[in-house]
Wavefront OBJ file of the C-alpha trace (Angstrom):
o trace
v 82.868 -153.771 -64.625
v 85.445 -155.301 -66.994
v 89.116 -154.940 -66.164
v 90.342 -151.930 -68.125
v 93.784 -151.159 -66.696
v 96.522 -153.483 -65.373
v 99.858 -152.814 -63.726
v 102.499 -155.483 -64.309
v 105.868 -155.530 -62.540
v 107.504 -158.932 -62.103
v 110.882 -160.504 -61.421
v 109.761 -163.951 -62.595
v 108.724 -163.336 -66.195
v 107.630 -166.888 -66.994
v 104.348 -166.791 -68.905
v 104.254 -163.000 -68.765
v 104.248 -162.224 -72.487
v 101.407 -164.599 -73.336
v 99.362 -163.382 -70.383
v 99.866 -159.733 -71.351
v 98.983 -160.467 -74.989
v 95.673 -161.962 -73.899
v 94.984 -158.929 -71.693
v 95.785 -156.564 -74.553
v 93.483 -158.513 -76.865
v 90.681 -157.946 -74.334
v 91.294 -154.198 -74.425
v 93.212 -153.892 -71.146
v 95.643 -150.968 -70.903
v 99.088 -152.091 -69.696
v 101.191 -150.149 -67.189
v 104.632 -151.415 -66.301
v 108.091 -150.680 -64.928
v 111.734 -151.281 -65.817
v 112.609 -154.738 -67.059
v 108.982 -155.828 -67.228
v 108.095 -152.952 -69.552
v 111.093 -153.802 -71.719
v 110.044 -157.453 -71.937
v 106.513 -156.495 -72.936
v 107.721 -154.105 -75.628
v 110.002 -156.813 -76.990
v 106.885 -158.975 -77.216
v 105.312 -156.268 -79.403
v 102.879 -154.909 -76.838
v 102.005 -151.263 -76.157
v 103.077 -150.338 -72.637
v 102.834 -147.144 -70.587
v 105.736 -146.658 -68.200
v 104.636 -146.027 -64.633
v 106.939 -142.997 -64.503
v 105.061 -141.536 -67.490
v 101.728 -142.467 -65.918
v 102.505 -140.833 -62.577
v 104.586 -137.968 -63.896
v 107.297 -138.885 -61.388
v 110.631 -140.364 -62.533
v 112.142 -143.559 -61.199
v 114.673 -142.529 -58.546
v 117.598 -143.904 -56.593
v 118.591 -146.716 -58.978
v 114.997 -147.903 -59.239
v 114.394 -148.071 -55.508
v 111.498 -145.629 -55.917
v 109.095 -146.386 -58.763
v 105.552 -147.216 -57.752
v 105.161 -145.564 -54.331
v 102.902 -142.829 -55.686
v 99.303 -141.712 -54.957
v 98.356 -142.297 -58.572
v 99.318 -145.959 -58.215
v 98.046 -146.727 -54.741
v 95.076 -144.377 -55.099
v 94.080 -146.271 -58.221
v 94.214 -149.500 -56.242
v 92.756 -148.466 -52.902
v 89.810 -146.236 -53.833
v 86.476 -147.971 -53.346
v 84.322 -148.122 -56.441
v 81.112 -148.158 -54.384
v 81.954 -145.103 -52.250
v 80.890 -141.764 -53.826
v 83.441 -139.829 -51.762
v 86.276 -142.087 -52.986
v 85.092 -141.734 -56.576
v 84.887 -137.949 -56.222
v 88.371 -137.731 -54.701
v 89.756 -139.879 -57.469
v 88.325 -137.565 -60.114
v 89.425 -134.436 -58.250
v 93.030 -135.622 -58.032
v 93.016 -137.253 -61.468
v 93.653 -140.758 -60.141
v 92.264 -143.359 -62.571
v 91.318 -146.840 -61.421
v 93.738 -149.775 -61.667
v 91.780 -153.020 -61.822
v 94.481 -155.654 -62.046
v 97.917 -155.912 -60.405
v 100.458 -158.542 -61.429
v 103.519 -158.536 -59.187
v 106.028 -161.079 -57.988
v 108.804 -159.965 -55.730
v 112.542 -159.419 -55.956
v 114.258 -162.803 -55.527
v 115.403 -162.287 -51.936
v 115.232 -165.959 -50.942
v 117.123 -167.057 -54.053
v 119.763 -164.396 -53.487
v 120.599 -165.388 -49.916
v 120.601 -169.070 -50.906
v 123.545 -168.510 -53.245
v 126.974 -169.423 -51.838
v 128.878 -166.315 -50.831
v 125.896 -163.968 -50.990
v 126.727 -160.708 -49.218
v 124.595 -158.620 -46.901
v 124.682 -155.785 -49.451
v 123.304 -158.082 -52.169
v 120.588 -159.269 -49.839
v 119.587 -155.707 -48.947
v 119.287 -154.705 -52.608
v 116.909 -157.630 -53.158
v 114.455 -156.511 -50.491
v 111.396 -155.441 -52.471
v 109.524 -152.385 -51.186
v 107.159 -151.257 -53.943
v 106.082 -154.789 -54.861
v 104.699 -155.807 -51.448
v 103.096 -152.366 -51.101
v 101.192 -152.718 -54.376
v 100.220 -156.289 -53.591
v 98.845 -155.346 -50.185
v 96.938 -152.341 -51.527
v 95.344 -154.449 -54.242
v 94.618 -157.339 -51.884
v 93.013 -155.034 -49.324
v 90.645 -153.796 -52.036
v 90.041 -157.232 -53.550
v 86.309 -156.543 -53.638
v 87.115 -154.667 -56.846
v 90.782 -155.337 -57.699
v 92.267 -158.578 -59.014
v 95.787 -159.247 -57.736
v 98.148 -161.926 -59.016
v 101.370 -162.882 -57.223
v 101.799 -166.376 -58.719
v 102.340 -166.906 -62.486
v 100.499 -170.178 -62.028
v 97.287 -168.155 -61.676
v 97.531 -166.371 -65.025
v 95.315 -168.870 -66.808
v 92.670 -168.833 -64.063
v 92.385 -165.059 -64.402
v 92.117 -165.202 -68.201
v 89.501 -167.954 -68.070
v 87.348 -165.972 -65.648
v 87.671 -162.790 -67.685
v 86.443 -164.644 -70.780
v 83.513 -166.105 -68.857
v 82.528 -162.865 -67.067
v 82.669 -160.146 -69.711
v 86.221 -159.113 -68.900
v 85.923 -159.261 -65.101
v 86.797 -161.846 -62.446
v 84.531 -163.271 -59.765
v 84.607 -162.206 -56.145
v 85.473 -165.761 -55.145
v 88.635 -165.793 -57.257
v 89.644 -162.326 -56.074
v 89.339 -163.482 -52.452
v 91.500 -166.541 -53.118
v 94.149 -164.459 -54.857
v 94.152 -161.891 -52.043
v 94.791 -164.618 -49.472
v 97.721 -165.845 -51.566
v 99.108 -162.320 -51.556
v 99.054 -161.924 -47.783
v 100.542 -165.388 -47.365
v 103.315 -164.616 -49.855
v 104.178 -161.231 -48.362
v 104.250 -162.714 -44.854
v 106.606 -165.450 -46.071
v 108.759 -162.822 -47.764
v 108.949 -160.677 -44.641
v 109.714 -163.767 -42.542
v 112.626 -164.670 -44.823
v 114.040 -161.155 -44.498
v 113.567 -161.084 -40.721
v 115.172 -164.506 -40.330
v 118.157 -163.513 -42.457
v 118.730 -160.141 -40.808
v 117.913 -161.501 -37.373
v 120.649 -164.134 -37.239
v 122.253 -162.510 -34.192
v 124.255 -160.051 -36.261
v 125.818 -157.169 -34.419
v 123.166 -154.594 -33.681
v 120.181 -156.820 -34.498
v 117.897 -158.918 -32.367
v 117.570 -162.658 -32.879
v 114.275 -163.787 -34.383
v 112.751 -166.588 -36.383
v 109.434 -166.446 -38.225
v 107.324 -168.995 -40.068
v 104.411 -168.483 -42.428
v 103.387 -171.578 -44.374
v 100.313 -172.423 -46.440
v 98.126 -175.389 -45.592
v 99.110 -178.106 -48.057
v 96.758 -180.854 -46.947
v 94.970 -182.473 -44.052
v 96.817 -185.647 -43.152
v 95.117 -188.969 -42.522
v 95.871 -188.648 -38.810
v 98.708 -187.907 -36.395
v 100.589 -190.423 -34.288
v 97.255 -192.144 -33.682
v 93.886 -192.096 -35.483
v 92.307 -189.957 -32.737
v 94.880 -187.169 -33.315
v 94.143 -184.699 -36.112
v 97.128 -183.477 -38.118
v 97.683 -180.922 -40.880
v 100.613 -180.514 -43.252
v 101.840 -176.986 -43.980
v 104.445 -175.807 -46.455
v 105.773 -177.195 -49.742
v 106.179 -180.919 -49.088
v 104.681 -181.576 -52.537
v 107.569 -179.733 -54.196
v 110.001 -182.289 -52.812
v 107.983 -185.517 -52.946
v 105.321 -186.448 -55.477
v 102.625 -188.804 -54.177
v 102.116 -191.056 -57.194
v 99.617 -193.501 -55.717
v 98.268 -195.060 -52.566
v 96.411 -194.046 -49.416
v 96.533 -190.554 -47.981
v 99.641 -189.722 -45.980
v 99.690 -189.649 -42.203
v 101.981 -187.862 -39.750
v 104.131 -190.971 -39.295
v 104.360 -191.451 -43.072
v 105.836 -187.959 -43.422
v 108.401 -188.650 -40.688
v 109.352 -191.977 -42.278
v 109.671 -190.429 -45.733
v 111.964 -187.698 -44.424
v 114.127 -190.202 -42.510
v 114.394 -192.518 -45.509
v 115.243 -189.724 -47.944
v 117.878 -188.255 -45.620
v 119.535 -191.649 -45.264
v 119.624 -192.561 -48.945
v 121.109 -189.192 -49.924
v 124.227 -190.049 -47.906
v 125.120 -192.716 -50.485
v 126.393 -192.500 -54.059
v 126.634 -196.167 -55.065
v 123.362 -197.978 -55.903
v 121.761 -198.430 -52.477
v 118.533 -199.778 -51.017
v 117.418 -199.150 -47.430
v 114.509 -200.456 -45.403
v 113.207 -198.383 -42.486
v 110.656 -198.859 -39.736
v 109.537 -196.045 -37.448
v 112.308 -193.806 -38.908
v 115.080 -196.315 -38.007
v 116.961 -198.200 -40.712
v 116.573 -201.951 -40.254
v 118.627 -202.890 -43.306
v 120.866 -201.172 -45.869
v 122.601 -202.780 -48.839
v 124.737 -201.689 -51.775
v 125.771 -203.206 -55.086
v 127.557 -201.655 -58.038
v 125.370 -203.381 -60.616
v 121.987 -204.497 -59.312
v 119.357 -202.916 -57.070
v 117.996 -206.434 -56.630
v 121.268 -207.546 -55.040
v 121.382 -204.392 -52.903
v 117.833 -205.129 -51.765
v 118.717 -208.694 -50.849
v 121.585 -207.507 -48.667
v 119.301 -205.008 -46.923
v 116.447 -207.466 -46.492
v 118.625 -210.207 -45.043
v 119.570 -207.949 -42.127
v 116.051 -208.240 -40.724
v 113.322 -210.201 -42.503
v 110.588 -209.238 -40.032
v 110.947 -205.477 -39.641
v 110.190 -204.623 -43.319
v 106.566 -205.733 -42.805
v 104.621 -202.476 -43.075
v 107.850 -200.506 -43.433
v 109.414 -198.033 -45.838
v 111.706 -198.934 -48.739
v 113.932 -196.327 -50.376
v 116.509 -196.499 -53.172
v 118.750 -193.948 -54.888
v 118.198 -195.278 -58.415
v 115.013 -195.631 -60.498
v 113.026 -198.562 -59.161
v 113.254 -201.446 -61.630
v 110.643 -204.021 -62.574
v 112.975 -206.721 -61.250
v 112.978 -205.168 -57.781
v 109.287 -204.257 -57.938
v 108.392 -207.931 -58.429
v 110.225 -208.844 -55.224
v 108.865 -205.952 -53.172
v 105.304 -206.619 -54.310
v 105.390 -209.910 -52.400
v 105.904 -208.059 -49.116
v 103.419 -205.818 -47.317
v 105.043 -202.400 -47.590
v 103.656 -199.041 -46.512
v 105.760 -196.635 -48.597
v 108.266 -196.968 -51.451
v 110.475 -193.975 -52.290
v 112.656 -193.593 -55.383
v 113.943 -190.812 -57.641
v 111.934 -192.451 -60.434
v 109.894 -195.582 -61.161
v 110.304 -197.534 -64.391
v 106.989 -197.684 -66.239
v 106.681 -201.471 -65.932
v 107.565 -201.327 -62.248
v 104.934 -198.705 -61.556
v 102.317 -200.632 -63.526
v 102.990 -203.686 -61.378
v 102.913 -201.816 -58.085
v 99.693 -200.008 -59.017
v 97.879 -203.285 -58.407
v 98.439 -202.619 -54.693
v 96.060 -199.686 -54.339
v 96.988 -198.855 -50.743
v 100.745 -198.898 -51.355
v 102.121 -195.370 -51.303
v 104.605 -194.595 -54.068
v 106.600 -191.419 -53.466
v 108.864 -189.867 -56.087
v 111.728 -187.951 -54.465
v 112.201 -184.828 -56.573
v 115.533 -183.171 -57.283
v 114.404 -180.127 -55.278
v 114.905 -182.145 -52.087
v 118.660 -182.149 -52.639
v 118.662 -178.435 -51.856
v 116.037 -178.733 -49.126
v 118.220 -181.221 -47.260
v 120.359 -178.285 -46.144
v 117.419 -176.435 -44.580
v 117.164 -176.356 -40.775
v 115.277 -178.854 -38.662
v 112.365 -177.231 -36.823
v 110.768 -178.884 -33.802
v 108.043 -177.627 -31.519
v 108.614 -177.186 -27.796
v 106.500 -175.755 -24.964
v 105.989 -172.088 -25.770
v 107.813 -172.060 -29.093
v 110.075 -173.915 -31.499
v 113.692 -175.031 -31.759
v 115.619 -174.418 -34.981
v 118.639 -176.638 -35.587
v 121.148 -177.105 -38.384
v 120.390 -180.317 -40.257
v 122.902 -183.140 -39.707
v 123.397 -183.598 -43.434
v 127.052 -184.681 -43.577
v 128.754 -187.735 -42.139
v 131.497 -185.870 -40.266
v 134.917 -187.257 -39.512
v 135.448 -189.376 -42.630
v 138.026 -187.051 -44.132
v 141.606 -188.272 -43.566
v 140.260 -191.297 -41.730
v 143.664 -192.978 -41.947
v 145.060 -190.291 -39.633
v 142.389 -190.946 -37.005
v 143.540 -194.444 -36.009
v 143.970 -194.756 -32.211
v 144.889 -198.452 -31.909
v 148.148 -200.290 -32.500
v 146.703 -202.062 -35.531
v 145.430 -199.862 -38.352
v 142.324 -200.961 -40.262
v 142.687 -202.998 -43.438
v 141.392 -201.540 -46.692
v 138.235 -203.664 -46.418
v 137.681 -202.583 -42.821
v 138.152 -198.961 -43.820
v 135.487 -199.269 -46.529
v 133.150 -200.965 -44.075
v 133.692 -198.242 -41.478
v 132.851 -195.521 -43.996
v 129.687 -197.408 -44.906
v 128.679 -198.052 -41.294
v 129.359 -194.477 -40.181
v 126.959 -193.153 -42.806
v 124.257 -195.481 -41.523
v 124.681 -195.107 -37.765
v 124.029 -191.356 -37.965
v 120.473 -192.200 -39.069
v 119.756 -194.634 -36.207
v 118.104 -193.361 -33.029
v 120.518 -193.006 -30.111
v 121.998 -194.933 -28.489
v 122.905 -196.423 -31.857
v 125.086 -199.387 -32.773
v 125.485 -200.797 -36.275
v 127.467 -203.848 -37.444
v 128.311 -203.892 -41.147
v 130.541 -205.246 -43.838
v 131.629 -202.972 -46.686
v 128.272 -203.102 -48.467
v 125.578 -204.392 -46.104
v 124.242 -204.063 -42.594
v 124.520 -207.138 -40.374
v 122.979 -206.014 -37.089
v 121.383 -202.801 -35.854
v 120.625 -201.755 -32.270
v 118.655 -198.547 -31.747
v 117.239 -196.284 -29.100
v 118.348 -198.033 -25.931
v 119.096 -196.351 -22.631
v 122.499 -198.106 -22.503
v 124.940 -198.364 -25.381
v 125.924 -201.885 -24.366
v 122.245 -202.880 -24.639
v 122.130 -201.512 -28.194
v 125.222 -203.564 -28.999
v 123.687 -206.715 -27.525
v 120.454 -206.183 -29.441
v 122.394 -205.717 -32.691
v 124.260 -208.983 -32.034
v 120.998 -210.779 -31.224
v 119.345 -209.435 -34.405
v 122.277 -210.655 -36.490
v 122.011 -214.140 -34.952
v 118.248 -214.164 -35.564
v 118.939 -213.356 -39.219
v 121.628 -216.047 -39.440
v 124.361 -213.515 -40.196
v 127.942 -214.025 -39.028
v 129.578 -211.010 -37.398
v 133.092 -212.386 -37.663
v 135.210 -209.827 -39.498
v 132.512 -207.137 -39.250
v 132.984 -203.552 -38.126
v 130.999 -201.823 -35.404
v 129.900 -198.200 -35.719
v 128.728 -196.222 -32.686
v 127.017 -192.846 -33.031
v 128.643 -191.583 -29.821
v 131.544 -192.528 -27.576
v 131.768 -195.759 -25.614
v 131.650 -194.566 -22.002
v 132.983 -197.928 -20.825
v 134.869 -200.789 -22.406
v 131.952 -203.214 -21.913
v 130.127 -202.090 -25.049
v 133.213 -202.613 -27.172
v 133.949 -205.913 -25.423
v 130.566 -207.296 -26.499
v 131.436 -206.363 -30.088
v 134.814 -208.111 -29.809
v 133.108 -211.233 -28.472
v 130.648 -211.123 -31.375
v 133.514 -211.171 -33.882
v 133.914 -207.510 -34.900
v 137.478 -206.679 -35.915
v 137.251 -202.885 -36.306
v 135.371 -200.003 -34.727
v 134.492 -196.465 -35.745
v 133.294 -194.104 -33.029
v 133.634 -190.422 -32.053
v 135.828 -190.892 -28.972
v 135.841 -188.317 -26.208
v 135.112 -190.448 -23.148
v 137.131 -189.994 -19.977
v 137.722 -193.743 -20.286
v 138.955 -193.652 -23.882
v 142.270 -195.187 -22.794
v 140.454 -198.180 -21.294
v 138.431 -198.624 -24.484
v 141.559 -198.377 -26.656
v 143.356 -200.873 -24.406
v 140.473 -203.340 -24.784
v 140.671 -202.989 -28.548
v 144.445 -203.451 -28.576
v 144.199 -206.532 -26.362
v 141.857 -208.110 -28.908
v 143.827 -206.954 -31.961
v 140.930 -204.728 -33.024
v 141.485 -201.641 -35.194
v 139.708 -198.474 -34.110
v 139.342 -194.919 -35.357
v 137.999 -191.847 -33.575
v 136.098 -189.508 -35.890
v 136.026 -186.663 -33.371
v 132.348 -186.057 -34.207
v 129.223 -187.656 -32.792
v 125.948 -188.155 -34.638
v 123.205 -188.409 -32.015
v 119.666 -188.634 -33.380
v 116.755 -188.138 -31.002
l 1 2 3 4 5 6 7 8 9 10 11 12 13 14 15 16 17 18 19 20 21 22 23 24 25 26 27 28 29 30 31 32 33 34 35 36 37 38 39 40 41 42 43 44 45 46 47 48 49 50 51 52 53 54 55 56 57 58 59 60 61 62 63 64 65 66 67 68 69 70 71 72 73 74 75 76 77 78 79 80 81 82 83 84 85 86 87 88 89 90 91 92 93 94 95 96 97 98 99 100 101 102 103 104 105 106 107 108 109 110 111 112 113 114 115 116 117 118 119 120 121 122 123 124 125 126 127 128 129 130 131 132 133 134 135 136 137 138 139 140 141 142 143 144 145 146 147 148 149 150 151 152 153 154 155 156 157 158 159 160 161 162 163 164 165 166 167 168 169 170 171 172 173 174 175 176 177 178 179 180 181 182 183 184 185 186 187 188 189 190 191 192 193 194 195 196 197 198 199 200 201 202 203 204 205 206 207 208 209 210 211 212 213 214 215 216 217 218 219 220 221 222 223 224 225 226 227 228 229 230 231 232 233 234 235 236 237 238 239 240 241 242 243 244 245 246 247 248 249 250 251 252 253 254 255 256 257 258 259 260 261 262 263 264 265 266 267 268 269 270 271 272 273 274 275 276 277 278 279 280 281 282 283 284 285 286 287 288 289 290 291 292 293 294 295 296 297 298 299 300 301 302 303 304 305 306 307 308 309 310 311 312 313 314 315 316 317 318 319 320 321 322 323 324 325 326 327 328 329 330 331 332 333 334 335 336 337 338 339 340 341 342 343 344 345 346 347 348 349 350 351 352 353 354 355 356 357 358 359 360 361 362 363 364 365 366 367 368 369 370 371 372 373 374 375 376 377 378 379 380 381 382 383 384 385 386 387 388 389 390 391 392 393 394 395 396 397 398 399 400 401 402 403 404 405 406 407 408 409 410 411 412 413 414 415 416 417 418 419 420 421 422 423 424 425 426 427 428 429 430 431 432 433 434 435 436 437 438 439 440 441 442 443 444 445 446 447 448 449 450 451 452 453 454 455 456 457 458 459 460 461 462 463 464 465 466 467 468 469 470 471 472 473 474 475 476 477 478 479 480 481 482 483 484 485 486 487 488 489 490 491 492 493 494 495 496 497 498 499 500 501 502 503 504 505 506 507 508 509 510 511 512 513
C-alpha cells in the first residue's frame, strides 16, 4: 500500500521543507506539531495540526502533544490483523504510514557552557521517542525516519515502489531508531546520574558499528570500531585502519592540539619521538622533529597543525610512513602522496576540537573506567612564580620549559624530555625508573648527534631522588620543569642549586599509562 499519511515533528529542520514537498506531491497527507507545522506552512504546504487531528489540545507548554491513542493507534495497529483493523475503525483511528521525528537537542543543550539542570530537563523529549518506538516496532508496515540523511532514500524508494518503501529499508530505519533512542536515553542517564544528590551513579554506552578494523593488536585478534570516529577523522586514502592505527591517530591528534605555532610531530606506538616548531615553514619544523630520532619514524605517524604542503610531502614521501594526519592537504601534496597506495592519509576535522574534551573510556574486568581527558598542560600559568631554585630561568629557558611541558604529558610514564625552545632533543619513555628514562633520553640525543648543553629537561612526575636530575645536569641541561611533591624535594632542589640549574615546580603531574 502506498504511504498516504505522514506525521512530521522535528527539532533539526534541515532538508525538511524539500522532503515534505516531495511527499505532498505524491499525495501524502501531512500531520505536524508546533514549530514543524509552522515551518511547513511557511513553505506553502497544507498541514493538519496534531491537536486538530486528535481533538486534544497541546498542554503544559507543549509537554503533551502526541501521546494520544489516535497517534499511537495509527502507528501500532497491524494492517494484516483483522481484529486490529476492526478496532481501528470502531475507534476512528486512521493509519499513519510514515513518521519523521528527530529529538529535542538534549546532548547539545548540556554541552553548552553554563547549561542548567532545568534547561536540561526541558530538553528531555518524551513524545518523540514514544512515536519513534511505536513506528519502529511496527516497521513491517510503518516507515520511520530519525535521521534527515535518510530523506532521499525514502523518496527514492517511494518513487520506485508505487509510493511505498521496501521491507528491507524499513528494517534498517527501525534499527537506527532503537539505536538513536538508546543513545538518547544513555545521554540523559549519564547526565542525571553524575552522583547528584538523590541520584545513583551510572554510565551507559550505546554506539553504532562504524567499521570492522583490519585487526587488533595482532593479526589474529579481531577488532571492531564503534561510534563516530569518521566524524572526527576522514580517511582520505590508504589501507584499512587497524586497532593500533586508531590509538596512534588519537595520540598524535591530542599532542598536536596542544600547540598553536606551526608544529610537526612524529610518533611511534603512541609516543612522540620528535616534535619541532617554526614560525614560517613546516619543512623546518619537520627537520627539527626528524633530527631528534632518524630511526623511529620508520613506519610511524606524522602529524602537523597546518595544511600539509607539497614541500613537506616531497620529503615525507621518501620515508616509509604508516599514517599522516593534518587539518588539510594541499592538492599537489595529496596528488604526490597518492602514489603511495598503502599510506594512510587522515584529515583531522574541526569536530575533533570539541571531542577532545570528552572523557577517556577504558575497559577493565567486569566493566569500564571513565576518566576526564588530560587536555590541558596544567601548571604553566604564572610559571615565573613557581621557581624553586636560587637562579630563575632565563627567557629562553622559560620558553623551552613551556614547550617541553606540553610534550612530556604525551609521553608514556615514566617520561623525560629534553628540549630547546622549538625542538625535542632527547626523549625517554615508559621505563620502570625515572633515572633510566633520563639516561635513555641522553643516549638517544647522542645517537642523533644532538648537544644537550643549554637544554631543559621536562619530567611528567616528580623526581623521587636527586639521581635523575643529576644525570640531566651531567648531560648539560640548565633548567628543569617538573611537578614537585617528593619527600626529597629539598635534596633535588639542592642538587639543582649546586649546579646553577633553574627549576620550576608546576604542582601538577601528567602521567600517561
